[in-house]
N, C-alpha and C positions, 0 to 999 in steps of 0.2 A: 551245532544245529540251530537253525533259525528260530527265534522266538517271535511269534506273531502277537506282539504287544497290542498294537492298535486293533487287530482282528479280535483279540480276546476281550478288550474293552467293550467293543460294539456288540459282540456275541452275548456277553454277560448282560448288557442292557436289554437286549432282545428277550433273553430268557426271563429276566425279572419282570417283564411285561407280558410274558406268555405269547411272544410273537414268533412265528416261524417264517421261513422264506416266502411261502405263499402269501401269508398275511401282509408282510412288509412290502411285498411286490404290489399288492392291491392298494395299499396306503400311499405308496410313493409313485406308482406308475412306471417303476423300473422293471425291466424284463427279469424273470426269475433266474434265467440262465446267467445274466449279467451279475446279479446278486450273489449267485453261487460262486462265481469266480472270485469275488472280493470278500465274501462273508462265510463261505462254506468251510467245512472242516479242513480241507487242503488248500485254503486260500493262499495265494502267492502274490497277489497284486493289491495295491491301494485303490480305493474307489476314486473317481473323478470328484472334483470339488462340487460340481452340480449335483451328483448323486449323494455325496455326503451331506449336503444341505438339505436334501429331500428326506434322508434317513433321519437326520436330526429333528426336522419338523414333525415327522411321523412319530417320533419317540416323545414329542412334546417338550423339547429343550429349546432354549434360546439359540438364536443364530450364532454359529461359530463355537458351539459348546465343545466339540471334539477337536478343534484346530490344534491345540497344544499337543495332544496325542499324536495327531497326524503329522505335525512338523517334526516331532521327536523321532518317530519311526522313519519318516522320509529320509532324514539326513543320517540316520543310523545305518540304514540297510539299502539305500538307493543312490545311484549316481545322479547328480542334479540334471534335470531335464526340463527346459523352459516350457514344454507343452503342458506340464502339470504346475510348474511354479508360477507361470504368468497368471492363470485364473485364481490360484491361491492368493498371490499378492494383491490382485485386483479386488478380491472379496475382503481381504483384511483392511484395505484402503477404504472401501465402501462402508465397512462396519466400524471405522475409526479404531482399528486395533493396532496402534502404533508400536506397542511392545512386541507384538507378534511379527510385524514387519521388520522391526529391528533385529529380532532373533533369526529370521530367515536370511536377512542380509549379512549378518555376522557369520552365519554358517556357510553362506555362499563364498565369502571372500577367503576362506581357507584355501581356495584355488584361485590364484591371482588372475587367471585367464577370464574369470567371471566378472571382473570389474568393467570390462567393455560392454558386456551384455546388460549389466545393471544401468550403465549410462544410457545405452541405446533404448532400453525400455522406458527409462524416465523421460527421455526426449520424445519418444512416441506418445506417451500419456500426456506430456505437456502440450503437444500440438493438439490433442483431443480435448483439452480443457481442464485436466487435473491440475491442481495447483499446490496448496499448502502441504498436502500429503507427500509430495515428492521431495521435500527438503531432506528427509532421511536418505533417500537414494543418492542425491547429489553430495551430501555430507560423507557418505560411505565411499563414493568415488574419490573425493578429495583426500580422505584419510589413507586411501590405498593406492593412489596414483603416485608412482615413484618419480615421474618426470613433471617437475613443477611447471614447466612451460608447454606441456601437452595441451592440445585443443580441448580434450575432455576436462582437464583441470580448470582451464580458464572459463569455459562455458559453464561448468558447475558452479564456480564462484558467481558468475553473472546471474544464473537462475536463482541461487539462493538469495542474492541481493534483491531481486525483484519480487520473489516470493515473500521475503521479510518485509519489504517496504510497502506491500499492499495493506499492512496493518496500520492502526491508528496510534500505536505505541511510538511516540517520537523518539524515545531513548533507544528502543530497539532498531529503529530506522537509522539513527545515528551510528550505532555500532556496525550495522550492515554497510553503511557507506565508508566508514573507516576501514573495514575488513577488505572492501573491494579496491581500495586505493592502490594496493600493490599489484593489482592485475589488470585494471581497466585499459591501460595503454596497449596491452597485448590483444585486445579484442578487435574484431573486424570493425570496419568504419561504422556500419549501421548500428551494431551493438554499442559501440563506444559513444556515439552521439546520444542514444537513449540512456545510457549510464550517466553521462555528464548532465543531462536535463534533469534526471531524477536526483542526482547528488546535489544539484543547485537548489532544488525544491527543499531537500532535506536540511541543508546547511542554512537556508533562509530562516526556518523556524528557530534555529539555534543562534541566529545573528552572528554567524562566523563570516564576517564581510571579506576577510582576506581570501578564504577559500572560494567564496562566491565569485569574486572579481577574477580569480585565477581560472576557475572552470568556465566562466562566461567567455572570457577571452579565447580560451582553448576551443570551446564549442563553436563559436561564431567563425573562428579561422578555419576549423575543420569543415564546417558546413560550406563556407565559401570556396574552399579548396575543391571540395566535391562538385559544387556547382560549376566552377570554372572548368573543370575537367570533363563536365557533362556525363559523369558516371551514372547519374539517374536515368539517362536515356539509353544506356547500353543494356542489351538483353543477353542472358546466358543462352547457350544452345538448347537447353530444355525449356526455354520460354519464360523462365523466372526472372523478375527484375534483379539487376546487378546489386542494387542497394536496397536492403531490407531494414526499414525503421518503423517504429510505432507511429510516428507522425510524419507529416510532409516536411521536406527539407527546409522550406522557408521558415518553419517554426523554430528550428535550431538556430538558424542565422538571426532572425529577429529577436528571439528571446535572449540570445547572448548580449544584445544591446539593452533590451528592455529591463531585464533583471538586474543587470549591472547598474543601470540608472536608478532603479528602485532601491538598490543597496545604498547608494549615496544619499537618496531621499531619507531612508531610515536612520542615517547618521546625521541628519539635519543639514546636509550639503545640497540645498534645493537648487542653487544656481548651477552647480556641477551636474545635478541630475538632469536638469533641463537640456544640457548640451547633448545628451544621449538620444533624445527624442528624434532629432533630425535624421538619425541613421535608420529608423524603421517606420517613420511617419509616411513616407511614400516608397513603396517597394514595387511599383509598377514595372520596373526594369527586371525584376526577379520573375522570370517565366515559370509559370505553374502549368504542368501538362495534364492535370486532371481537375475535376470539380472540387475535390476536397482541398487541394492546394489553393484554389481561387477563393474558397470560403475562408480558409485560414488567413489569406491576405486581407480580406475585408475585415475579419476579426482584429487583426493586428492594427489596421488603420483606426478601428474604434478604440483600442487600447491606447494608441498614441494620443488620441483626443482626450481620453479620460485622464491620462497621466499628466498631460499639459494643464488641464483644469485643476487637477489634483494638487499640483505643485504651486499654482498660483494661490489657491486657497490656503495651503499650508504656510505660504510666505506672508499671509495676512491681508491679502487682496480680497476683502469681503465683497467688494462690488461684483466679483466673478461667482459668488455663491449662488444667486438665483439661476444663473446659466448652468452651473454644475448640478444643482438639484433637478433642473429640467432634463439634463443629459441623463441622470440616473433613472428618471421616470421612463425615458425612452429605451434604456438598456438595463433591464432588471438584473442580469447576471453581474452587473457592476455595483449593485446597491450595497452589498456587504462591505467590500473594501471602501467604497464611497462613503458610507456612514462612518467608518473608522476615521477617515480623513476629516470629514466635517466636525466631528466631536474633538479630534485631536487639535484641529486649528482653533476651535472655540476655547479649549482649555489653555492652549499655548498663548493665544493672543487676548484672552480674557474678554471675549464678546459673548452676548446672550443669543440664544437660539429660540427665544420665545415665539417669535413670528413664524417659525417653520417647524416648531417641535411636534405639532399635530401630525405633519407630514412625516416626520422622522419616525414617530410611533407607528404609523401605518407601514413604513418600510420595515421596521423592526418585527412587526406582526408577520409580514411576508417572509422575512429571513428565517424566522423560527417555525415556519410552516413546512409541511411535507412537500409542497409545491416547489419551494426554493431547493430543497435537497435533491429533488428529482431532476430539476433543470440546471443545477449548479455546474459550472465549468471547471471549477477547482477540485483537486482530489480531497478526500475526507479529512486527512490530517491537516492540510493547509486551511481547509475550511474551519475546522475546530480551532485552529491556531488564530484565525481572524476573529472568530466568535469571542475567544478569550480576550483578544485586544479590544473588541467593541464593548464588551461589558466592563472592562477596566476603564475605558474612556467614559462610558456612561456613569460609572461610579464616581470618577473624579468630577465630572461635570455637575452631578447632583450634589456632591459635598460642597463644591464651590458656590452653588446656589442655595446652600444651607438646607437642602432637602435631605436630611441625614438618613431618614428611613429608607428612601429610594436608593441613596448611595450604598448603604449596607446591603440591600437586596441585590444590586448589581455586582457589588464586590464579592458576595457569596457565590453568584453565578460564575463569575470570573475564576474563582479559585476552584470551583467544582469541575470546570472544564479542564483547567490545568492538571488536576488530579486525574481526570478521565483519560487524558492522552499521555499520562505519565510525564508531564513537563516538569522537570525538577525546579520549580519556581517557589522561592520563598518570599515573604513580604519584603525582604531586602532587595528584591529585583523590581519593586514598584516604588521608587523614590518619590514620585509625584503623589502617589496615593498616600504614602506614609506622611508626607508633608501636610497634606490636607487633613489626615486623621489626627495628626498632632495639634493642628490648629483647632480642630473640632473638640478634642479632649480639653484643651486650654479653655475654650469657650464654655464648655459644660461645667468645668471646675469653677470659672468665674460665676456662672449663673447659680450654681449650688451655694457658693459663698454669699451671694447677694440674697438668695432665699433664706439662708439661715440668719442673716443680719436683720432681715425683715421680721 
């Protein structure tokens, strides 16, 4: 004989508050006849989630108060039906009830045929703008998809990769990139280009130059292949573009050279880095068929100019510094990486920035402002990584100028950001900073000895 467990829970709550069907109908706005079907003595149906939420509110309980009871009875006595499950899952997502979502999904996958429904629902909500909450859905698909090469499995890995890499946790982003590595080549071309561009960004923070050069070469070759075959011009019968990517095709091609060159720059191979600029400095031959593509082409031209000046300054060509600073004034979105370059060059070639330091402080004020964060072109994790580099170079510069209090201030900011983005950096990763600190401690020791002698 059926035990109406959920019905009993609700009925007992109503009785404890001296509420009958008429009263609860007035409080919730739900028709009395409808309430009788789900709460009456001979109730045989569960209420809709909308009605359950209204009953919960009328009883004065927090949202989702009865969901555990509801879920337990649903899977005990009902055949899963998405007409009820979809609104239940959606409310659990809205209320951040991840444990309840996990419980529902685990109950569903007892029937293997439900895996496709879980995937399709996740994809539907993804296109509607749901994000982090869907990781559980895609993880469930991966765990229960028997065919490793199925489209569902590959796309689920791709979605989890992008949902994870939206975070500022650089270690979590790295784990996501490593996990995707076994699957990205099976993605359709548009998704694959997006995955490569994101992986390059992730590995750049971790200074894995071998991976970066490999992915840059693969990305630019794939982008050029697509361009050569004119796939971006083809239209499917339903009117959708043949190639779906997050960015214009020119971005993948140009960044394949640009980031490759920057990787050599980071390794101190400035002359080699310069040779890459010619490949993206003038891309007027690369036809862009929409306004966004044309804007990207103009932006890439600016990057080429910035990188050229940047490399000359890093090579110690101080005569180009005024030109570079003027360029930064004209292009505020390049001020952060530009300041890192200027300070790095000053520390590397041991020249003073006294004449321009007031201007640099104004730039620093802008970088630390909300306006910069709002207009910033780079993603949050890469911006934070550049801020960590900037504070590190500022610390080194001030220590070299014997301004130790300022040096310590910027060193503290540098380490705070490294901790904030979970960048596993120890002092051993800052040899230049350690060298200056050692010199400083020796100087302080000598001064103390001199004071004691006096």
